[in-house]
Structure formats: C-alpha cells, structure tokens
CHARMM-style PDB file with segment names, atoms N, HN, CA, C and O in Angstrom:
ATOM      1  N   MET     1     101.468 143.802 100.495  1.00  0.00      PROA
ATOM      2  CA  MET     1     101.015 145.064  99.532  1.00  0.00      PROA
ATOM      3  C   MET     1      99.418 145.291  99.034  1.00  0.00      PROA
ATOM      4  O   MET     1      99.021 146.346  98.539  1.00  0.00      PROA
ATOM      5  N   MET     2      98.538 144.041  99.272  1.00  0.00      PROA
ATOM      6  HN  MET     2      98.861 143.184  99.675  1.00  0.00      PROA
ATOM      7  CA  MET     2      97.459 144.139  98.412  1.00  0.00      PROA
ATOM      8  C   MET     2      96.506 144.818  99.490  1.00  0.00      PROA
ATOM      9  O   MET     2      95.316 144.709  99.195  1.00  0.00      PROA
ATOM     10  N   SER     3      96.721 145.370 100.455  1.00  0.00      PROA
ATOM     11  HN  SER     3      97.688 145.459 100.695  1.00  0.00      PROA
ATOM     12  CA  SER     3      96.214 145.764 101.594  1.00  0.00      PROA
ATOM     13  C   SER     3      96.768 147.211 101.694  1.00  0.00      PROA
ATOM     14  O   SER     3      96.072 147.919 102.422  1.00  0.00      PROA
ATOM     15  N   ILE     4      97.750 147.772 101.195  1.00  0.00      PROA
ATOM     16  HN  ILE     4      98.315 147.196 100.604  1.00  0.00      PROA
ATOM     17  CA  ILE     4      98.125 149.050 101.421  1.00  0.00      PROA
ATOM     18  C   ILE     4      98.032 149.309  99.556  1.00  0.00      PROA
ATOM     19  O   ILE     4      98.672 148.694  98.703  1.00  0.00      PROA
ATOM     20  N   SER     5      97.220 150.198  99.389  1.00  0.00      PROA
ATOM     21  HN  SER     5      96.700 150.698 100.082  1.00  0.00      PROA
ATOM     22  CA  SER     5      96.887 150.791  97.951  1.00  0.00      PROA
ATOM     23  C   SER     5      97.794 151.766  97.347  1.00  0.00      PROA
ATOM     24  O   SER     5      97.654 152.067  96.161  1.00  0.00      PROA
ATOM     25  N   HSD     6      98.914 152.394  98.227  1.00  0.00      PROA
ATOM     26  HN  HSD     6      99.028 152.148  99.190  1.00  0.00      PROA
ATOM     27  CA  HSD     6      99.890 153.239  97.484  1.00  0.00      PROA
ATOM     28  C   HSD     6     100.864 152.158  97.081  1.00  0.00      PROA
ATOM     29  O   HSD     6     101.737 152.565  96.315  1.00  0.00      PROA
ATOM     30  N   MET     7     100.942 150.679  97.457  1.00  0.00      PROA
ATOM     31  HN  MET     7     100.233 150.348  98.080  1.00  0.00      PROA
ATOM     32  CA  MET     7     102.268 149.752  96.975  1.00  0.00      PROA
ATOM     33  C   MET     7     101.850 149.644  95.867  1.00  0.00      PROA
ATOM     34  O   MET     7     102.785 149.180  95.214  1.00  0.00      PROA
ATOM     35  N   THR     8     100.725 149.837  95.027  1.00  0.00      PROA
ATOM     36  HN  THR     8      99.966 150.214  95.558  1.00  0.00      PROA
ATOM     37  CA  THR     8     100.813 149.342  93.749  1.00  0.00      PROA
ATOM     38  C   THR     8     101.755 150.088  92.638  1.00  0.00      PROA
ATOM     39  O   THR     8     101.738 149.832  91.434  1.00  0.00      PROA
ATOM     40  N   ILE     9     102.406 150.858  93.147  1.00  0.00      PROA
ATOM     41  HN  ILE     9     102.419 151.066  94.125  1.00  0.00      PROA
ATOM     42  CA  ILE     9     103.607 151.329  92.407  1.00  0.00      PROA
ATOM     43  C   ILE     9     104.529 150.038  92.139  1.00  0.00      PROA
ATOM     44  O   ILE     9     104.887 149.890  90.970  1.00  0.00      PROA
ATOM     45  N   LEU    10     104.824 149.381  92.788  1.00  0.00      PROA
ATOM     46  HN  LEU    10     104.533 149.501  93.738  1.00  0.00      PROA
ATOM     47  CA  LEU    10     105.814 148.278  92.498  1.00  0.00      PROA
ATOM     48  C   LEU    10     105.267 147.698  91.695  1.00  0.00      PROA
ATOM     49  O   LEU    10     106.180 146.987  91.277  1.00  0.00      PROA
ATOM     50  N   ASN    11     104.061 147.346  90.893  1.00  0.00      PROA
ATOM     51  HN  ASN    11     103.319 147.924  91.233  1.00  0.00      PROA
ATOM     52  CA  ASN    11     103.689 146.807  89.726  1.00  0.00      PROA
ATOM     53  C   ASN    11     104.349 147.470  88.407  1.00  0.00      PROA
ATOM     54  O   ASN    11     104.291 146.945  87.296  1.00  0.00      PROA
ATOM     55  N   HSD    12     104.985 148.697  88.688  1.00  0.00      PROA
ATOM     56  HN  HSD    12     105.033 149.124  89.591  1.00  0.00      PROA
ATOM     57  CA  HSD    12     104.926 149.434  87.415  1.00  0.00      PROA
ATOM     58  C   HSD    12     106.656 148.955  87.282  1.00  0.00      PROA
ATOM     59  O   HSD    12     107.504 148.912  88.173  1.00  0.00      PROA
ATOM     60  N   SER    13     106.759 148.674  86.015  1.00  0.00      PROA
ATOM     61  HN  SER    13     106.070 148.709  85.291  1.00  0.00      PROA
ATOM     62  CA  SER    13     108.398 148.159  85.272  1.00  0.00      PROA
ATOM     63  C   SER    13     109.676 148.643  86.005  1.00  0.00      PROA
ATOM     64  O   SER    13     110.489 147.939  86.604  1.00  0.00      PROA
ATOM     65  N   PRO    14     109.684 149.510  85.896  1.00  0.00      PROA
ATOM     66  CA  PRO    14     111.014 150.325  86.318  1.00  0.00      PROA
ATOM     67  C   PRO    14     111.131 149.823  87.878  1.00  0.00      PROA
ATOM     68  O   PRO    14     111.974 148.993  88.216  1.00  0.00      PROA
ATOM     69  N   ASN    15     110.418 150.274  88.572  1.00  0.00      PROA
ATOM     70  HN  ASN    15     109.733 150.948  88.297  1.00  0.00      PROA
ATOM     71  CA  ASN    15     110.514 149.524  89.922  1.00  0.00      PROA
ATOM     72  C   ASN    15     111.028 148.430  89.797  1.00  0.00      PROA
ATOM     73  O   ASN    15     112.197 148.124  90.029  1.00  0.00      PROA
ATOM     74  N   MET    16     109.863 147.538  89.284  1.00  0.00      PROA
ATOM     75  HN  MET    16     108.913 147.787  89.096  1.00  0.00      PROA
ATOM     76  CA  MET    16     110.646 146.150  89.103  1.00  0.00      PROA
ATOM     77  C   MET    16     112.038 145.570  88.671  1.00  0.00      PROA
ATOM     78  O   MET    16     112.655 144.561  89.012  1.00  0.00      PROA
ATOM     79  N   GLN    17     112.307 146.623  87.762  1.00  0.00      PROA
ATOM     80  HN  GLN    17     111.806 147.443  87.485  1.00  0.00      PROA
ATOM     81  CA  GLN    17     113.697 146.245  87.057  1.00  0.00      PROA
ATOM     82  C   GLN    17     114.927 146.689  88.051  1.00  0.00      PROA
ATOM     83  O   GLN    17     116.034 146.163  87.935  1.00  0.00      PROA
ATOM     84  N   ILE    18     114.648 147.709  89.050  1.00  0.00      PROA
ATOM     85  HN  ILE    18     113.749 148.136  89.144  1.00  0.00      PROA
ATOM     86  CA  ILE    18     115.490 148.116  90.104  1.00  0.00      PROA
ATOM     87  C   ILE    18     115.843 146.742  90.979  1.00  0.00      PROA
ATOM     88  O   ILE    18     116.930 146.237  91.261  1.00  0.00      PROA
ATOM     89  N   ILE    19     114.165 146.258  91.363  1.00  0.00      PROA
ATOM     90  HN  ILE    19     113.283 146.668  91.134  1.00  0.00      PROA
ATOM     91  CA  ILE    19     114.541 144.824  92.366  1.00  0.00      PROA
ATOM     92  C   ILE    19     115.075 143.812  91.360  1.00  0.00      PROA
ATOM     93  O   ILE    19     115.656 142.931  91.994  1.00  0.00      PROA
ATOM     94  N   VAL    20     115.105 143.633  90.348  1.00  0.00      PROA
ATOM     95  HN  VAL    20     114.633 144.349  89.834  1.00  0.00      PROA
ATOM     96  CA  VAL    20     115.515 142.516  89.513  1.00  0.00      PROA
ATOM     97  C   VAL    20     117.342 142.948  89.459  1.00  0.00      PROA
ATOM     98  O   VAL    20     118.209 142.075  89.410  1.00  0.00      PROA
ATOM     99  N   GLN    21     117.549 143.975  89.474  1.00  0.00      PROA
ATOM    100  HN  GLN    21     116.844 144.684  89.514  1.00  0.00      PROA
ATOM    101  CA  GLN    21     118.904 144.460  89.278  1.00  0.00      PROA
ATOM    102  C   GLN    21     119.889 144.012  90.232  1.00  0.00      PROA
ATOM    103  O   GLN    21     121.042 143.609  90.083  1.00  0.00      PROA
ATOM    104  N   LYS    22     118.816 144.256  91.728  1.00  0.00      PROA
ATOM    105  HN  LYS    22     117.879 144.583  91.849  1.00  0.00      PROA
ATOM    106  CA  LYS    22     119.811 143.260  92.557  1.00  0.00      PROA
ATOM    107  C   LYS    22     119.938 141.927  92.771  1.00  0.00      PROA
ATOM    108  O   LYS    22     120.698 141.620  93.690  1.00  0.00      PROA
ATOM    109  N   LEU    23     119.350 140.959  92.116  1.00  0.00      PROA
ATOM    110  HN  LEU    23     118.732 141.208  91.370  1.00  0.00      PROA
ATOM    111  CA  LEU    23     119.443 139.724  91.968  1.00  0.00      PROA
ATOM    112  C   LEU    23     120.723 139.019  91.342  1.00  0.00      PROA
ATOM    113  O   LEU    23     121.238 139.931  90.693  1.00  0.00      PROA
ATOM    114  N   PRO    24     121.220 138.309  91.244  1.00  0.00      PROA
ATOM    115  CA  PRO    24     122.395 137.560  90.689  1.00  0.00      PROA
ATOM    116  C   PRO    24     122.189 137.649  89.513  1.00  0.00      PROA
ATOM    117  O   PRO    24     121.046 137.920  89.142  1.00  0.00      PROA
ATOM    118  N   THR    25     123.315 137.433  88.493  1.00  0.00      PROA
ATOM    119  HN  THR    25     124.242 137.213  88.794  1.00  0.00      PROA
ATOM    120  CA  THR    25     123.057 137.484  86.768  1.00  0.00      PROA
ATOM    121  C   THR    25     122.463 136.478  86.514  1.00  0.00      PROA
ATOM    122  O   THR    25     121.620 136.712  85.648  1.00  0.00      PROA
ATOM    123  N   TYR    26     122.466 135.202  86.905  1.00  0.00      PROA
ATOM    124  HN  TYR    26     123.151 135.011  87.609  1.00  0.00      PROA
ATOM    125  CA  TYR    26     121.636 134.089  86.893  1.00  0.00      PROA
ATOM    126  C   TYR    26     120.289 134.129  87.008  1.00  0.00      PROA
ATOM    127  O   TYR    26     119.640 133.819  86.010  1.00  0.00      PROA
ATOM    128  N   LEU    27     119.763 134.415  87.921  1.00  0.00      PROA
ATOM    129  HN  LEU    27     120.291 134.667  88.733  1.00  0.00      PROA
ATOM    130  CA  LEU    27     118.453 134.917  88.168  1.00  0.00      PROA
ATOM    131  C   LEU    27     118.142 136.144  87.425  1.00  0.00      PROA
ATOM    132  O   LEU    27     117.099 136.069  86.775  1.00  0.00      PROA
ATOM    133  N   GLN    28     118.684 137.086  87.366  1.00  0.00      PROA
ATOM    134  HN  GLN    28     119.531 137.147  87.895  1.00  0.00      PROA
ATOM    135  CA  GLN    28     118.034 137.996  86.353  1.00  0.00      PROA
ATOM    136  C   GLN    28     117.577 137.040  84.672  1.00  0.00      PROA
ATOM    137  O   GLN    28     116.578 137.149  83.961  1.00  0.00      PROA
ATOM    138  N   ASN    29     118.738 136.203  84.540  1.00  0.00      PROA
ATOM    139  HN  ASN    29     119.549 136.113  85.118  1.00  0.00      PROA
ATOM    140  CA  ASN    29     118.076 135.489  83.148  1.00  0.00      PROA
ATOM    141  C   ASN    29     116.837 134.551  83.418  1.00  0.00      PROA
ATOM    142  O   ASN    29     115.722 134.483  82.901  1.00  0.00      PROA
ATOM    143  N   LYS    30     117.372 133.958  84.280  1.00  0.00      PROA
ATOM    144  HN  LYS    30     118.278 134.013  84.700  1.00  0.00      PROA
ATOM    145  CA  LYS    30     115.850 133.088  84.678  1.00  0.00      PROA
ATOM    146  C   LYS    30     114.361 133.997  84.795  1.00  0.00      PROA
ATOM    147  O   LYS    30     113.257 133.670  84.359  1.00  0.00      PROA
ATOM    148  N   TRP    31     114.649 134.923  85.348  1.00  0.00      PROA
ATOM    149  HN  TRP    31     115.545 135.188  85.702  1.00  0.00      PROA
ATOM    150  CA  TRP    31     113.357 135.772  85.932  1.00  0.00      PROA
ATOM    151  C   TRP    31     112.665 136.558  84.259  1.00  0.00      PROA
ATOM    152  O   TRP    31     111.456 136.627  84.043  1.00  0.00      PROA
ATOM    153  N   ARG    32     113.755 137.075  83.250  1.00  0.00      PROA
ATOM    154  HN  ARG    32     114.738 137.019  83.425  1.00  0.00      PROA
ATOM    155  CA  ARG    32     113.286 137.278  81.735  1.00  0.00      PROA
ATOM    156  C   ARG    32     112.877 136.319  81.447  1.00  0.00      PROA
ATOM    157  O   ARG    32     111.698 136.253  81.795  1.00  0.00      PROA
ATOM    158  N   GLU    33     113.344 135.123  80.776  1.00  0.00      PROA
ATOM    159  HN  GLU    33     114.301 135.177  80.493  1.00  0.00      PROA
ATOM    160  CA  GLU    33     112.716 133.951  80.384  1.00  0.00      PROA
ATOM    161  C   GLU    33     111.311 133.465  80.923  1.00  0.00      PROA
ATOM    162  O   GLU    33     110.396 132.983  80.255  1.00  0.00      PROA
ATOM    163  N   HSD    34     111.359 133.757  82.607  1.00  0.00      PROA
ATOM    164  HN  HSD    34     112.102 134.149  83.149  1.00  0.00      PROA
ATOM    165  CA  HSD    34     110.042 133.427  83.315  1.00  0.00      PROA
ATOM    166  C   HSD    34     109.051 134.620  82.595  1.00  0.00      PROA
ATOM    167  O   HSD    34     107.961 134.265  82.145  1.00  0.00      PROA
ATOM    168  N   VAL    35     109.482 136.069  82.503  1.00  0.00      PROA
ATOM    169  HN  VAL    35     110.367 136.357  82.868  1.00  0.00      PROA
ATOM    170  CA  VAL    35     108.607 136.878  82.345  1.00  0.00      PROA
ATOM    171  C   VAL    35     108.114 136.809  80.433  1.00  0.00      PROA
ATOM    172  O   VAL    35     107.110 137.331  79.948  1.00  0.00      PROA
ATOM    173  N   MET    36     108.946 136.184  79.852  1.00  0.00      PROA
ATOM    174  HN  MET    36     109.761 135.759  80.246  1.00  0.00      PROA
ATOM    175  CA  MET    36     108.470 136.096  78.459  1.00  0.00      PROA
ATOM    176  C   MET    36     107.633 134.790  78.288  1.00  0.00      PROA
ATOM    177  O   MET    36     106.968 134.726  77.255  1.00  0.00      PROA
ATOM    178  N   LYS    37     107.573 133.755  79.143  1.00  0.00      PROA
ATOM    179  HN  LYS    37     108.114 133.807  79.983  1.00  0.00      PROA
ATOM    180  CA  LYS    37     106.879 132.500  79.105  1.00  0.00      PROA
ATOM    181  C   LYS    37     105.470 132.941  79.606  1.00  0.00      PROA
ATOM    182  O   LYS    37     104.492 132.369  79.125  1.00  0.00      PROA
ATOM    183  N   LEU    38     105.289 133.979  80.598  1.00  0.00      PROA
ATOM    184  HN  LEU    38     106.083 134.443  80.989  1.00  0.00      PROA
ATOM    185  CA  LEU    38     104.201 134.532  81.173  1.00  0.00      PROA
ATOM    186  C   LEU    38     103.625 135.264  80.064  1.00  0.00      PROA
ATOM    187  O   LEU    38     102.469 134.900  79.848  1.00  0.00      PROA
ATOM    188  N   ARG    39     104.117 136.342  79.147  1.00  0.00      PROA
ATOM    189  HN  ARG    39     105.056 136.639  79.322  1.00  0.00      PROA
ATOM    190  CA  ARG    39     103.690 136.973  78.047  1.00  0.00      PROA
ATOM    191  C   ARG    39     103.099 136.263  77.121  1.00  0.00      PROA
ATOM    192  O   ARG    39     101.938 136.440  76.755  1.00  0.00      PROA
ATOM    193  N   LYS    40     103.859 135.425  76.693  1.00  0.00      PROA
ATOM    194  HN  LYS    40     104.803 135.281  76.990  1.00  0.00      PROA
ATOM    195  CA  LYS    40     103.873 134.843  75.443  1.00  0.00      PROA
ATOM    196  C   LYS    40     102.511 133.298  75.908  1.00  0.00      PROA
ATOM    197  O   LYS    40     101.790 132.843  75.019  1.00  0.00      PROA
ATOM    198  N   TYR    41     102.451 132.815  77.226  1.00  0.00      PROA
ATOM    199  HN  TYR    41     103.036 133.185  77.948  1.00  0.00      PROA
ATOM    200  CA  TYR    41     101.535 131.863  77.257  1.00  0.00      PROA
ATOM    201  C   TYR    41     100.358 132.106  77.926  1.00  0.00      PROA
ATOM    202  O   TYR    41      99.461 131.263  77.950  1.00  0.00      PROA
ATOM    203  N   ASP    42     100.267 133.228  78.499  1.00  0.00      PROA
ATOM    204  HN  ASP    42     100.995 133.913  78.480  1.00  0.00      PROA
ATOM    205  CA  ASP    42      99.333 133.454  79.530  1.00  0.00      PROA
ATOM    206  C   ASP    42      98.968 135.004  79.364  1.00  0.00      PROA
ATOM    207  O   ASP    42      98.318 135.708  80.137  1.00  0.00      PROA
ATOM    208  N   HSD    43      99.583 135.353  78.110  1.00  0.00      PROA
ATOM    209  HN  HSD    43     100.111 134.781  77.482  1.00  0.00      PROA
ATOM    210  CA  HSD    43      99.212 136.570  77.549  1.00  0.00      PROA
ATOM    211  C   HSD    43      98.825 138.037  78.426  1.00  0.00      PROA
ATOM    212  O   HSD    43      98.009 138.945  78.272  1.00  0.00      PROA
ATOM    213  N   ARG    44      99.758 137.750  79.292  1.00  0.00      PROA
ATOM    214  HN  ARG    44     100.421 137.012  79.418  1.00  0.00      PROA
ATOM    215  CA  ARG    44      99.487 139.014  80.354  1.00  0.00      PROA
ATOM    216  C   ARG    44     100.842 139.760  80.638  1.00  0.00      PROA
ATOM    217  O   ARG    44     101.903 139.461  80.090  1.00  0.00      PROA
ATOM    218  N   THR    45     100.683 140.746  81.540  1.00  0.00      PROA
ATOM    219  HN  THR    45      99.822 140.989  81.986  1.00  0.00      PROA
ATOM    220  CA  THR    45     102.049 141.453  81.703  1.00  0.00      PROA
ATOM    221  C   THR    45     102.372 140.673  83.291  1.00  0.00      PROA
ATOM    222  O   THR    45     101.529 140.005  83.890  1.00  0.00      PROA
ATOM    223  N   VAL    46     103.839 140.949  83.805  1.00  0.00      PROA
ATOM    224  HN  VAL    46     104.523 141.492  83.319  1.00  0.00      PROA
ATOM    225  CA  VAL    46     103.952 140.285  85.080  1.00  0.00      PROA
ATOM    226  C   VAL    46     103.525 141.323  85.923  1.00  0.00      PROA
ATOM    227  O   VAL    46     103.094 142.413  85.547  1.00  0.00      PROA
ATOM    228  N   ASN    47     103.660 140.947  87.051  1.00  0.00      PROA
ATOM    229  HN  ASN    47     104.010 140.061  87.357  1.00  0.00      PROA
ATOM    230  CA  ASN    47     103.288 142.058  88.189  1.00  0.00      PROA
ATOM    231  C   ASN    47     104.294 141.786  89.623  1.00  0.00      PROA
ATOM    232  O   ASN    47     105.157 140.919  89.757  1.00  0.00      PROA
ATOM    233  N   PHE    48     104.059 142.356  90.163  1.00  0.00      PROA
ATOM    234  HN  PHE    48     103.358 143.061  90.055  1.00  0.00      PROA
ATOM    235  CA  PHE    48     105.248 142.550  91.640  1.00  0.00      PROA
ATOM    236  C   PHE    48     104.841 141.062  92.430  1.00  0.00      PROA
ATOM    237  O   PHE    48     105.663 140.605  93.223  1.00  0.00      PROA
ATOM    238  N   SER    49     103.651 140.386  92.204  1.00  0.00      PROA
ATOM    239  HN  SER    49     102.983 140.758  91.560  1.00  0.00      PROA
ATOM    240  CA  SER    49     103.412 139.345  92.948  1.00  0.00      PROA
ATOM    241  C   SER    49     104.288 138.233  92.226  1.00  0.00      PROA
ATOM    242  O   SER    49     104.940 137.386  92.837  1.00  0.00      PROA
ATOM    243  N   ASP    50     104.228 138.332  91.046  1.00  0.00      PROA
ATOM    244  HN  ASP    50     103.699 139.020  90.549  1.00  0.00      PROA
ATOM    245  CA  ASP    50     104.843 137.268  90.269  1.00  0.00      PROA
ATOM    246  C   ASP    50     106.494 137.289  90.335  1.00  0.00      PROA
ATOM    247  O   ASP    50     107.124 136.252  90.131  1.00  0.00      PROA
ATOM    248  N   LEU    51     107.101 138.447  90.611  1.00  0.00      PROA
ATOM    249  HN  LEU    51     106.589 139.289  90.777  1.00  0.00      PROA
ATOM    250  CA  LEU    51     108.340 138.797  91.079  1.00  0.00      PROA
ATOM    251  C   LEU    51     108.341 137.873  92.686  1.00  0.00      PROA
ATOM    252  O   LEU    51     109.057 136.932  93.029  1.00  0.00      PROA
ATOM    253  N   VAL    52     107.645 138.326  93.161  1.00  0.00      PROA
ATOM    254  HN  VAL    52     107.064 139.091  92.883  1.00  0.00      PROA
ATOM    255  CA  VAL    52     107.850 138.039  94.682  1.00  0.00      PROA
ATOM    256  C   VAL    52     107.898 136.534  94.811  1.00  0.00      PROA
ATOM    257  O   VAL    52     108.703 136.031  95.594  1.00  0.00      PROA
ATOM    258  N   THR    53     106.893 135.610  93.920  1.00  0.00      PROA
ATOM    259  HN  THR    53     106.239 136.018  93.284  1.00  0.00      PROA
ATOM    260  CA  THR    53     106.741 133.868  93.933  1.00  0.00      PROA
ATOM    261  C   THR    53     107.999 133.577  93.301  1.00  0.00      PROA
ATOM    262  O   THR    53     108.591 132.527  93.555  1.00  0.00      PROA
ATOM    263  N   PHE    54     108.509 134.539  92.393  1.00  0.00      PROA
ATOM    264  HN  PHE    54     108.029 135.392  92.186  1.00  0.00      PROA
ATOM    265  CA  PHE    54     109.697 133.823  91.530  1.00  0.00      PROA
ATOM    266  C   PHE    54     111.005 133.830  92.673  1.00  0.00      PROA
ATOM    267  O   PHE    54     111.628 132.796  92.914  1.00  0.00      PROA
ATOM    268  N   VAL    55     111.267 134.916  93.219  1.00  0.00      PROA
ATOM    269  HN  VAL    55     110.760 135.756  93.023  1.00  0.00      PROA
ATOM    270  CA  VAL    55     112.387 135.302  94.449  1.00  0.00      PROA
ATOM    271  C   VAL    55     111.883 134.047  95.476  1.00  0.00      PROA
ATOM    272  O   VAL    55     112.677 133.147  95.747  1.00  0.00      PROA
ATOM    273  N   ASP    56     110.845 134.052  95.891  1.00  0.00      PROA
ATOM    274  HN  ASP    56     110.200 134.783  95.671  1.00  0.00      PROA
ATOM    275  CA  ASP    56     110.587 133.105  96.677  1.00  0.00      PROA
ATOM    276  C   ASP    56     110.710 131.742  96.765  1.00  0.00      PROA
ATOM    277  O   ASP    56     110.852 131.061  97.780  1.00  0.00      PROA
ATOM    278  N   LEU    57     110.608 131.200  94.943  1.00  0.00      PROA
ATOM    279  HN  LEU    57     110.493 131.754  94.118  1.00  0.00      PROA
ATOM    280  CA  LEU    57     111.083 130.035  94.773  1.00  0.00      PROA
ATOM    281  C   LEU    57     112.484 129.608  94.903  1.00  0.00      PROA
ATOM    282  O   LEU    57     112.905 128.560  95.392  1.00  0.00      PROA
ATOM    283  N   ALA    58     113.216 130.700  94.327  1.00  0.00      PROA
ATOM    284  HN  ALA    58     112.874 131.551  93.930  1.00  0.00      PROA
ATOM    285  CA  ALA    58     114.511 130.822  94.072  1.00  0.00      PROA
ATOM    286  C   ALA    58     115.299 130.756  95.484  1.00  0.00      PROA
ATOM    287  O   ALA    58     116.377 130.234  95.768  1.00  0.00      PROA
ATOM    288  N   ALA    59     114.655 131.255  96.023  1.00  0.00      PROA
ATOM    289  HN  ALA    59     113.780 131.680  95.792  1.00  0.00      PROA
ATOM    290  CA  ALA    59     115.305 130.908  97.492  1.00  0.00      PROA
ATOM    291  C   ALA    59     115.053 129.491  98.233  1.00  0.00      PROA
ATOM    292  O   ALA    59     115.949 128.969  98.897  1.00  0.00      PROA
ATOM    293  N   GLU    60     114.030 129.020  98.107  1.00  0.00      PROA
ATOM    294  HN  GLU    60     113.302 129.445  97.568  1.00  0.00      PROA
ATOM    295  CA  GLU    60     113.745 127.685  98.589  1.00  0.00      PROA
ATOM    296  C   GLU    60     114.631 126.699  97.675  1.00  0.00      PROA
ATOM    297  O   GLU    60     114.977 125.611  98.136  1.00  0.00      PROA
ATOM    298  N   SER    61     114.995 127.095  96.369  1.00  0.00      PROA
ATOM    299  HN  SER    61     114.714 127.979  95.995  1.00  0.00      PROA
ATOM    300  CA  SER    61     115.829 126.476  95.936  1.00  0.00      PROA
ATOM    301  C   SER    61     117.180 126.181  96.081  1.00  0.00      PROA
ATOM    302  O   SER    61     117.709 125.096  95.844  1.00  0.00      PROA
ATOM    303  N   SER    62     117.736 127.238  96.499  1.00  0.00      PROA
ATOM    304  HN  SER    62     117.306 128.120  96.693  1.00  0.00      PROA
ATOM    305  CA  SER    62     119.056 127.510  96.834  1.00  0.00      PROA
ATOM    306  C   SER    62     119.310 127.258  98.350  1.00  0.00      PROA
ATOM    307  O   SER    62     120.450 127.368  98.801  1.00  0.00      PROA
ATOM    308  N   ASN    63     118.107 126.872  99.247  1.00  0.00      PROA
ATOM    309  HN  ASN    63     117.181 126.782  98.880  1.00  0.00      PROA
ATOM    310  CA  ASN    63     118.542 126.512 100.370  1.00  0.00      PROA
ATOM    311  C   ASN    63     117.694 124.872 100.337  1.00  0.00      PROA
ATOM    312  O   ASN    63     117.018 124.432 101.267  1.00  0.00      PROA
ATOM    313  N   ASP    64     117.874 124.389  99.428  1.00  0.00      PROA
ATOM    314  HN  ASP    64     118.423 124.747  98.673  1.00  0.00      PROA
ATOM    315  CA  ASP    64     117.124 122.476  99.645  1.00  0.00      PROA
ATOM    316  C   ASP    64     118.363 122.163 100.379  1.00  0.00      PROA
ATOM    317  O   ASP    64     119.472 122.617 100.101  1.00  0.00      PROA
ATOM    318  N   PRO    65     118.066 121.291 101.407  1.00  0.00      PROA
ATOM    319  CA  PRO    65     118.845 120.708 102.316  1.00  0.00      PROA
ATOM    320  C   PRO    65     119.433 119.131 101.511  1.00  0.00      PROA
ATOM    321  O   PRO    65     120.257 118.417 102.083  1.00  0.00      PROA
ATOM    322  N   ILE    66     119.000 118.867 100.482  1.00  0.00      PROA
ATOM    323  HN  ILE    66     118.331 119.447 100.017  1.00  0.00      PROA
ATOM    324  CA  ILE    66     119.440 117.482  99.775  1.00  0.00      PROA
ATOM    325  C   ILE    66     120.496 118.046  98.474  1.00  0.00      PROA
ATOM    326  O   ILE    66     121.676 117.775  98.254  1.00  0.00      PROA
ATOM    327  N   TYR    67     119.353 119.103  97.600  1.00  0.00      PROA
ATOM    328  HN  TYR    67     118.394 119.324  97.779  1.00  0.00      PROA
ATOM    329  CA  TYR    67     120.239 119.450  96.186  1.00  0.00      PROA
ATOM    330  C   TYR    67     121.097 120.715  96.162  1.00  0.00      PROA
ATOM    331  O   TYR    67     122.045 120.929  95.406  1.00  0.00      PROA
ATOM    332  N   SER    68     120.468 121.759  97.396  1.00  0.00      PROA
ATOM    333  HN  SER    68     119.698 121.585  98.010  1.00  0.00      PROA
ATOM    334  CA  SER    68     121.497 122.777  97.145  1.00  0.00      PROA
ATOM    335  C   SER    68     123.013 122.762  97.523  1.00  0.00      PROA
ATOM    336  O   SER    68     123.445 122.261  98.561  1.00  0.00      PROA
ATOM    337  N   LYS    69     123.751 123.353  96.588  1.00  0.00      PROA
ATOM    338  HN  LYS    69     123.400 123.761  95.744  1.00  0.00      PROA
ATOM    339  CA  LYS    69     125.652 123.366  97.418  1.00  0.00      PROA
ATOM    340  C   LYS    69     125.479 123.583  98.689  1.00  0.00      PROA
ATOM    341  OT1 LYS    69     126.450 123.642  99.443  1.00  0.00      PROA
TER     342      LYS     69
END
C-alpha cells in the first residue's frame, strides 16, 4: 500500500469501517477499544496500517498452537 499512491484512500474512515464490519463482533469491539487507546494515549487518528497490524495480531492469536482452541 505504501508504494501505491492511490491506495491511501484506505486510510479514510468509511473505507476502514467497511473492512471492520467484516470482522467478527468480538474483534470489532476490540478494534474500537484499540482505536480509543490510540486516540487517548498517542493523540493521533488511526490509519489502515494500524488496522492491518491489529488483524495480523488477531490472526496470530487465533492460530496459536498452544493457547488457541
């Protein structure tokens, strides 16, 4: 995404909301909490790379060989 200039449209809130709506409800709730923490403590708005990092971590957590279901 960083190398393609027209992909910055993914940083717009409505576009990220469409992606977040595809996540399971419990991840949507965790994402909302994550966004609030970034706003409160880092004093910045979220971008698409934050969402990618969040989903990547959630996927790793779900596929943990020891602690996942």
